[in-house]
C-alpha angles and dihedrals in degrees: 000000000000123000113234120224123184123186142140125271111211097185102126092224092049103029110163149078116317118215114191131180112205107205122211089231136026117264121198139185118347094000092057092044091051093047090048092051092048093049093046092049092049092047093048091048092053095043096046091088086065094043089247129133134183128225125204115264104222094183096075105130098205126077093215093056128083112196137194135181132216105201115240089228089063091051091049090050090049090054093046089052091048090052092051095257090124140342127242087224092059114100115247115255111269117255127196109261112261116239112255110265125224114255093255090061092064097097090062093058098082091052091048090050092049091050091046091052092046091051091047091051095041093243114157125197113247126203129180110217089206087078089067094054123099091251092047090050092051091050093049090052092049093048091050092046093050092047091052094046094045096040093240125160107222092202088072115077097222092049091047092050091050093048092046094051093048092045092050092054092045093049091047092050098041098043109042089164088070096051095101090063102027095097088066087071089069092058089054097044095119091054090066093054110089 
């Protein structure tokens, strides 16, 4: 039996609710594809009553995990509908038909759809400039290093918290010249979680 994990993905291009099935054994090839299709079909069937669907999360780093994503825009729309801001029975506003794209334009389609859904739901991308500072860069490197050495998955909150705490202590100990500013990392903790 698979263990179910549910968390939030804060990556702006894949913002949403992560649903992951941790399998007791590794599946590969056709067996994993078949299991993924069955799980996705079952999830979509159960979520259809809420006008929600899942898409496969292809960025799952472990071979024994099958992941899906429910876009945050869909959740926001569900809440708006529940609060009377719209009805799932209402037809969607008509849009001018998009010109047919050449076959090589196909890879852009998922990004266009994500941006369209974000715009529809009023979701705006957020970026913390602290991540581009020297101190932010050091901390990101330390978090990634700790996660790799400890075998932690930074997409899980508990693993991230553990990696962050260890990385903070390491950075503080190994770079005493940064100590006067190191406490600012704590105020930007959530920006490192993605």
